[in-house]
DSSP file (Angstrom, degrees, kcal/mol; ACC not computed):
  #  RESIDUE AA STRUCTURE BP1 BP2  ACC     N-H-->O    O-->H-N    N-H-->O    O-->H-N    TCO  KAPPA ALPHA  PHI   PSI    X-CA   Y-CA   Z-CA
    1    1 A M              0   0    0      0, 0.0     2,-0.5     0, 0.0    79,-0.1   0.000 360.0 360.0 360.0-149.2   76.9  140.5  157.9
    2    2 A M        +     0   0    0      1,-0.2    54,-0.3    78,-0.1     4,-0.1  -0.522 360.0 166.2 -72.9 114.8   73.8  142.4  156.8
    3    3 A M        +     0   0    0     -2,-0.5    53,-0.3    52,-0.1    54,-0.3   0.697  55.4  76.7 -99.9 -24.0   70.8  140.1  156.8
    4    4 A S  S    S-     0   0    0     51,-0.2    52,-0.3     1,-0.1     2,-0.2  -0.325  97.7 -81.5 -80.8 168.7   68.1  142.8  156.6
    5    5 A S        -     0   0    0     50,-0.2     2,-0.3    47,-0.2    50,-0.2  -0.455  49.0-174.9 -70.5 139.5   67.2  144.7  153.4
    6    6 A V        -     0   0    0     48,-0.9    46,-1.9    -2,-0.2    48,-0.4  -0.872   5.3-160.4-127.1 163.5   69.5  147.6  152.5
    7    7 A R  E     -AB  51  93A   0     86,-2.8    86,-2.7    -2,-0.3    44,-0.3  -0.949  32.2 -85.3-141.1 163.7   69.3  150.1  149.7
    8    8 A T  E     - B   0  92A   0     42,-1.8    84,-0.3    -2,-0.3     3,-0.1  -0.390  53.9-102.1 -67.3 146.5   71.6  152.4  147.9
    9    9 A A    >   -     0   0    0     82,-2.4     3,-1.1     1,-0.1    -1,-0.1  -0.391  38.3-104.0 -69.3 144.6   72.0  155.8  149.6
   10   10 A P  T 3  S+     0   0    0      0, 0.0    17,-0.1     0, 0.0    -1,-0.1  -0.401 106.1  38.0 -63.2 146.2   70.1  158.7  148.1
   11   11 A G  T 3  S+     0   0    0      1,-0.2    15,-4.5    15,-0.1    16,-0.6   0.576  88.0 110.6  87.9   9.4   72.4  161.0  146.1
   12   12 A V  E <   -C   25   0B   0     -3,-1.1     2,-0.4    13,-0.3    -1,-0.2  -0.976  46.0-171.5-116.6 124.5   74.5  158.2  144.6
   13   13 A V  E     -C   24   0B   0     11,-2.3    11,-3.0    -2,-0.5     2,-0.5  -0.884  15.9-139.5-115.5 147.7   74.1  157.7  140.9
   14   14 A A  E     -C   23   0B   0     -2,-0.4     2,-0.4     9,-0.2     9,-0.2  -0.885  22.7-177.7-102.7 134.8   75.5  154.9  138.7
   15   15 A R  E     -C   22   0B   0      7,-2.7     7,-3.2    -2,-0.5     2,-0.7  -0.984  25.5-131.6-130.7 145.0   76.8  155.8  135.3
   16   16 A H  E     +C   21   0B   0     -2,-0.4     2,-0.4     5,-0.2     5,-0.2  -0.860  35.1 170.4 -96.2 115.7   78.2  153.6  132.5
   17   17 A V  E >   -C   20   0B   0      3,-2.9     3,-1.9    -2,-0.7    -2,-0.1  -0.985  63.6 -17.4-132.0 122.1   81.4  155.1  131.3
   18   18 A G  T 3  S-     0   0    0     -2,-0.4    -1,-0.1     1,-0.3     3,-0.1   0.837 127.9 -50.1  55.8  36.1   83.9  153.5  128.9
   19   19 A G  T 3  S+     0   0    0      1,-0.3     2,-0.3     0, 0.0    -1,-0.3   0.533 121.1 100.2  81.6   5.3   82.4  150.0  129.5
   20   20 A E  E <  S-C   17   0B   0     -3,-1.9    -3,-2.9    24,-0.0     2,-0.6  -0.872  71.2-124.2-121.5 156.4   82.6  150.4  133.3
   21   21 A T  E     -CD  16  39B   0     18,-0.6    18,-2.9    -2,-0.3     2,-0.4  -0.894  29.9-169.6 -99.9 126.2   80.0  151.2  135.9
   22   22 A V  E     -CD  15  38B   0     -7,-3.2    -7,-2.7    -2,-0.6     2,-0.5  -0.945  14.5-144.5-119.9 133.3   80.9  154.2  138.1
   23   23 A L  E     -CD  14  37B   0     14,-3.7    14,-2.3    -2,-0.4    -9,-0.2  -0.847  17.5-168.9 -96.0 131.0   79.2  155.3  141.2
   24   24 A V  E     -C   13   0B   0    -11,-3.0   -11,-2.3    -2,-0.5     2,-0.3  -0.961  15.8-141.7-124.4 114.7   79.1  159.1  141.7
   25   25 A P  E     -C   12   0B   0      0, 0.0   -13,-0.3     0, 0.0   -14,-0.1  -0.596  15.3-174.5 -71.0 130.3   78.1  160.7  144.9
   26   26 A T        +     0   0    0    -15,-4.5     2,-0.4    -2,-0.3   -14,-0.2   0.418  65.4  63.4-107.5   0.0   76.0  163.8  144.1
   27   27 A R  S >> S-     0   0    0    -16,-0.6     3,-1.6   -17,-0.1     4,-0.9  -0.983  76.9-135.8-124.2 138.9   75.6  165.0  147.7
   28   28 A A  T 34 S+     0   0    0     -2,-0.4     5,-0.2     1,-0.3    -1,-0.1   0.788 104.0  56.8 -61.8 -29.6   78.5  166.1  149.9
   29   29 A D  T 34 S+     0   0    0      1,-0.2    -1,-0.3     3,-0.1     3,-0.1   0.490  95.9  65.8 -85.1  -0.6   77.2  164.2  152.9
   30   30 A V  T <4 S-     0   0    0     -3,-1.6     2,-0.3     1,-0.3    -1,-0.2   0.907 121.8 -45.0 -81.2 -46.0   77.1  160.8  151.1
   31   31 A A  S  < S-     0   0    0     -4,-0.9     2,-0.4    -3,-0.1    -1,-0.3  -0.889  92.6 -38.4-165.0-173.4   80.8  160.5  150.6
   32   32 A H    >   -     0   0    0     -2,-0.3     3,-1.9     1,-0.2    -3,-0.1  -0.531  55.2-141.5 -65.2 123.8   83.7  162.6  149.6
   33   33 A F  T 3  S+     0   0    0     -2,-0.4    -1,-0.2     1,-0.3    -4,-0.0   0.754  97.4  57.2 -62.3 -25.9   82.3  164.7  146.8
   34   34 A D  T 3  S+     0   0    0     -6,-0.1     2,-0.4   -10,-0.0    -1,-0.3   0.256  94.0  89.4 -90.8  14.3   85.5  164.5  144.8
   35   35 A R    <   -     0   0    0     -3,-1.9     2,-0.3   -10,-0.1    -4,-0.0  -0.871  50.5-171.9-115.6 144.5   85.5  160.6  144.7
   36   36 A V        -     0   0    0     -2,-0.4     2,-0.4   -12,-0.1   -12,-0.2  -0.903  15.6-140.5-124.7 159.9   83.9  158.2  142.3
   37   37 A F  E     -D   23   0B   0    -14,-2.3   -14,-3.7    -2,-0.3     2,-0.5  -0.982   6.3-148.9-127.4 125.6   83.8  154.4  142.7
   38   38 A V  E     -D   22   0B   0     -2,-0.4     2,-0.3   -16,-0.2   -16,-0.2  -0.818  17.4-147.1 -96.0 129.3   84.3  151.9  139.9
   39   39 A L  E     -D   21   0B   0    -18,-2.9   -18,-0.6    -2,-0.5     2,-0.0  -0.682  10.7-123.1 -95.8 148.0   82.3  148.6  140.2
   40   40 A S     >  -     0   0    0     -2,-0.3     4,-2.7   -20,-0.1     5,-0.2  -0.228  40.4 -95.9 -70.4 173.5   83.4  145.2  139.1
   41   41 A R  H  > S+     0   0    0      2,-0.2     4,-1.5     1,-0.2     5,-0.1   0.904 129.6  45.7 -61.0 -40.6   81.1  143.4  136.6
   42   42 A V  H  > S+     0   0    0      2,-0.2     4,-2.4     1,-0.2    -1,-0.2   0.913 111.8  51.6 -69.3 -42.4   79.5  141.5  139.5
   43   43 A G  H  > S+     0   0    0      1,-0.2     4,-2.7     2,-0.2    -2,-0.2   0.899 107.9  52.4 -59.2 -40.9   79.2  144.8  141.5
   44   44 A A  H  < S+     0   0    0     -4,-2.7    -1,-0.2     1,-0.2    -2,-0.2   0.844 109.4  50.2 -65.0 -33.4   77.5  146.4  138.6
   45   45 A F  H  < S+     0   0    0     -4,-1.5     4,-0.3    -5,-0.2    -2,-0.2   0.920 115.6  41.8 -66.4 -44.3   75.0  143.5  138.5
   46   46 A L  H >X S+     0   0    0     -4,-2.4     3,-1.6     1,-0.2     4,-0.8   0.844  96.8  77.6 -73.8 -34.7   74.2  143.8  142.2
   47   47 A W  G >< S+     0   0    0     -4,-2.7     3,-1.4     1,-0.3   -39,-0.2   0.871  95.9  43.6 -49.4 -53.1   74.1  147.6  142.5
   48   48 A P  G 34 S+     0   0    0      0, 0.0    -1,-0.3     0, 0.0    -2,-0.1   0.701 108.9  60.9 -70.0 -13.5   70.6  148.1  140.9
   49   49 A L  G <4 S+     0   0    0     -3,-1.6     2,-1.8    -4,-0.3     5,-0.3   0.610  80.1  86.8 -83.6 -12.9   69.3  145.1  143.0
   50   50 A I    <<  +     0   0    0     -3,-1.4   -42,-1.8    -4,-0.8    -1,-0.2  -0.574  52.8 129.5 -87.3  74.9   70.1  146.8  146.3
   51   51 A D  B    S-A    7   0A   0     -2,-1.8   -44,-0.3   -44,-0.3    -1,-0.2   0.242  82.4 -98.0-118.5   9.4   66.8  148.6  146.3
   52   52 A G  S    S+     0   0    0    -46,-1.9   -45,-0.2     2,-0.3   -47,-0.2   0.345 109.6  85.7  89.6  -6.7   65.5  147.9  149.8
   53   53 A T  S    S+     0   0    0     -4,-0.3     2,-0.4   -47,-0.2    -3,-0.1   0.545  82.3  60.1-101.7  -8.9   63.3  145.0  148.7
   54   54 A R        -     0   0    0    -48,-0.4   -48,-0.9    -5,-0.3    -2,-0.3  -0.936  66.6-150.1-123.4 141.3   65.9  142.2  148.8
   55   55 A N     >  -     0   0    0     -2,-0.4     4,-2.2   -50,-0.2     3,-0.2  -0.407  42.4 -87.8 -95.4-179.2   68.0  140.9  151.7
   56   56 A R  H  > S+     0   0    0    -53,-0.3     4,-2.3   -54,-0.3     5,-0.2   0.888 126.1  53.6 -57.1 -44.0   71.5  139.5  151.5
   57   57 A D  H  > S+     0   0    0    -54,-0.3     4,-2.2     1,-0.2    -1,-0.2   0.882 108.5  49.6 -62.3 -38.5   70.2  135.9  150.9
   58   58 A E  H  > S+     0   0    0      2,-0.2     4,-2.6    -3,-0.2    -1,-0.2   0.904 109.2  51.9 -66.1 -41.5   68.1  137.1  147.9
   59   59 A L  H  X S+     0   0    0     -4,-2.2     4,-2.1     1,-0.2    -2,-0.2   0.899 109.7  50.3 -60.5 -40.0   71.1  138.9  146.5
   60   60 A C  H  X S+     0   0    0     -4,-2.3     4,-2.5     2,-0.2    -2,-0.2   0.913 110.4  49.6 -63.7 -42.4   73.2  135.7  146.8
   61   61 A R  H  X S+     0   0    0     -4,-2.2     4,-2.5     1,-0.2    -2,-0.2   0.926 111.5  48.0 -63.0 -45.1   70.5  133.7  145.0
   62   62 A L  H  X S+     0   0    0     -4,-2.6     4,-2.6     1,-0.2    -1,-0.2   0.884 111.4  50.9 -63.9 -38.2   70.2  136.2  142.2
   63   63 A L  H  X S+     0   0    0     -4,-2.1     4,-2.2    -5,-0.2     6,-0.2   0.920 110.2  49.1 -64.8 -44.2   74.0  136.2  141.8
   64   64 A R  H  X>S+     0   0    0     -4,-2.5     5,-1.7     1,-0.2     4,-0.6   0.928 113.5  47.2 -58.7 -45.9   74.1  132.4  141.7
   65   65 A D  H ><5S+     0   0    0     -4,-2.5     3,-0.6     1,-0.2    -2,-0.2   0.921 113.0  47.9 -62.8 -45.9   71.3  132.4  139.1
   66   66 A R  H 3<5S+     0   0    0     -4,-2.6    -1,-0.2     1,-0.2    -2,-0.2   0.889 123.8  30.0 -65.7 -40.6   72.9  135.1  136.9
   67   67 A Y  H 3<5S-     0   0    0     -4,-2.2    -1,-0.2    -5,-0.2    -2,-0.2   0.215 103.9-120.0-107.9  14.2   76.4  133.6  136.8
   68   68 A A  T <<5 -     0   0    0     -4,-0.6    -3,-0.2    -3,-0.6    -4,-0.1   0.895  44.3-178.1  48.0  49.3   75.4  129.9  137.2
   69   69 A V      < -     0   0    0     -5,-1.7    -1,-0.2    -6,-0.2     6,-0.0  -0.628  32.2-106.7 -78.1 131.1   77.4  129.6  140.4
   70   70 A P    >   -     0   0    0      0, 0.0     3,-1.9     0, 0.0    -1,-0.1  -0.252  25.7-118.6 -58.1 146.4   77.3  126.0  141.8
   71   71 A A  T 3  S+     0   0    0      1,-0.3    -2,-0.1     3,-0.1    -7,-0.0   0.767 112.0  55.7 -59.4 -27.6   75.2  125.6  144.9
   72   72 A D  T 3  S+     0   0    0      2,-0.1     2,-0.3     0, 0.0    -1,-0.3   0.537  84.2 101.3 -87.0  -4.4   78.1  124.6  147.0
   73   73 A A  S <  S-     0   0    0     -3,-1.9     2,-1.3     1,-0.1     3,-0.2  -0.631  76.4-126.9 -80.3 138.3   80.1  127.7  146.2
   74   74 A D        +     0   0    0     -2,-0.3     4,-0.4     1,-0.2     3,-0.3  -0.679  42.5 157.9 -89.2  89.0   80.1  130.4  149.0
   75   75 A V     >  +     0   0    0     -2,-1.3     4,-2.6     1,-0.2     5,-0.2   0.645  61.0  82.1 -81.9 -14.9   79.0  133.6  147.3
   76   76 A G  H  > S+     0   0    0      1,-0.2     4,-2.9     2,-0.2     5,-0.2   0.878  86.7  53.7 -56.9 -40.8   77.9  134.9  150.7
   77   77 A K  H  > S+     0   0    0     -3,-0.3     4,-2.3     1,-0.2    -1,-0.2   0.899 110.7  46.8 -62.4 -40.0   81.4  136.0  151.6
   78   78 A D  H  > S+     0   0    0     -4,-0.4     4,-2.5     2,-0.2    -2,-0.2   0.919 113.4  47.5 -69.3 -43.6   81.7  138.0  148.4
   79   79 A V  H  X S+     0   0    0     -4,-2.6     4,-2.9     2,-0.2     5,-0.2   0.921 112.3  50.5 -63.4 -42.9   78.3  139.6  148.8
   80   80 A D  H  X S+     0   0    0     -4,-2.9     4,-2.6    -5,-0.2    -2,-0.2   0.923 111.2  48.3 -59.0 -44.2   79.1  140.5  152.4
   81   81 A A  H  X S+     0   0    0     -4,-2.3     4,-2.4     2,-0.2    -2,-0.2   0.909 112.8  48.4 -64.0 -42.1   82.4  142.0  151.4
   82   82 A F  H  X S+     0   0    0     -4,-2.5     4,-2.3     2,-0.2    -2,-0.2   0.945 113.5  45.5 -63.2 -48.7   80.8  144.0  148.7
   83   83 A L  H  X S+     0   0    0     -4,-2.9     4,-2.8     1,-0.2    -2,-0.2   0.900 113.1  51.5 -62.4 -39.9   78.0  145.3  150.9
   84   84 A A  H  X S+     0   0    0     -4,-2.6     4,-2.8    -5,-0.2    -1,-0.2   0.910 109.2  50.0 -62.3 -42.6   80.5  146.1  153.7
   85   85 A A  H  X S+     0   0    0     -4,-2.4     4,-1.2     2,-0.2    -2,-0.2   0.905 112.9  46.2 -64.4 -41.2   82.7  148.1  151.3
   86   86 A L  H  <>S+     0   0    0     -4,-2.3     5,-2.7     2,-0.2     6,-0.4   0.930 113.6  49.5 -64.0 -44.5   79.7  150.1  150.0
   87   87 A D  H ><5S+     0   0    0     -4,-2.8     3,-1.9     1,-0.2     5,-0.2   0.915 106.6  55.1 -62.4 -43.8   78.5  150.7  153.6
   88   88 A E  H 3<5S+     0   0    0     -4,-2.8    -1,-0.2     1,-0.3    -2,-0.2   0.823 109.1  49.1 -58.2 -31.6   82.0  151.9  154.7
   89   89 A R  T 3<5S-     0   0    0     -4,-1.2    -1,-0.3    -3,-0.3    -2,-0.2   0.359 118.3-111.5 -92.4   5.1   81.9  154.5  152.0
   90   90 A G  T < 5S+     0   0    0     -3,-1.9    -3,-0.2    -4,-0.2    -2,-0.1   0.762  81.5 125.7  74.4  24.8   78.4  155.7  152.9
   91   91 A L      < +     0   0    0     -5,-2.7   -82,-2.4    -6,-0.1     2,-0.3   0.404  60.6  60.1 -98.4   1.6   76.9  154.3  149.8
   92   92 A L  E     -B    8   0A   0     -6,-0.4     2,-0.3   -84,-0.3   -84,-0.2  -0.874  55.7-173.0-124.5 158.9   74.2  152.3  151.5
   93   93 A T  E      B    7   0A   0    -86,-2.7   -86,-2.8    -2,-0.3   -41,-0.1  -0.970 360.0 360.0-142.6 157.0   71.3  153.0  153.9
   94   94 A S              0   0    0     -2,-0.3   -89,-0.1   -88,-0.2   -86,-0.1   0.458 360.0 360.0 -99.8 360.0   69.0  150.7  155.8
């Protein structure tokens, strides 16, 4: 999947609402303007880290550290799926 650094697309803001993290596109060309995206707890952890300074492997390492994931567990598939879902919705840029 994405090995280079990616960052969140301009015009997408994260808001904490009712105990959940919601992504809201604020520009019509980012995604459907009438849509919001609710992140899982892990997604909410990763979202602010997708800032263009970290690649996929670094995101995996930070995820392992934060949630004490055993070294032999494959978090890469989950990170890849999360990044792919964000990318499909126009919420990432390279």
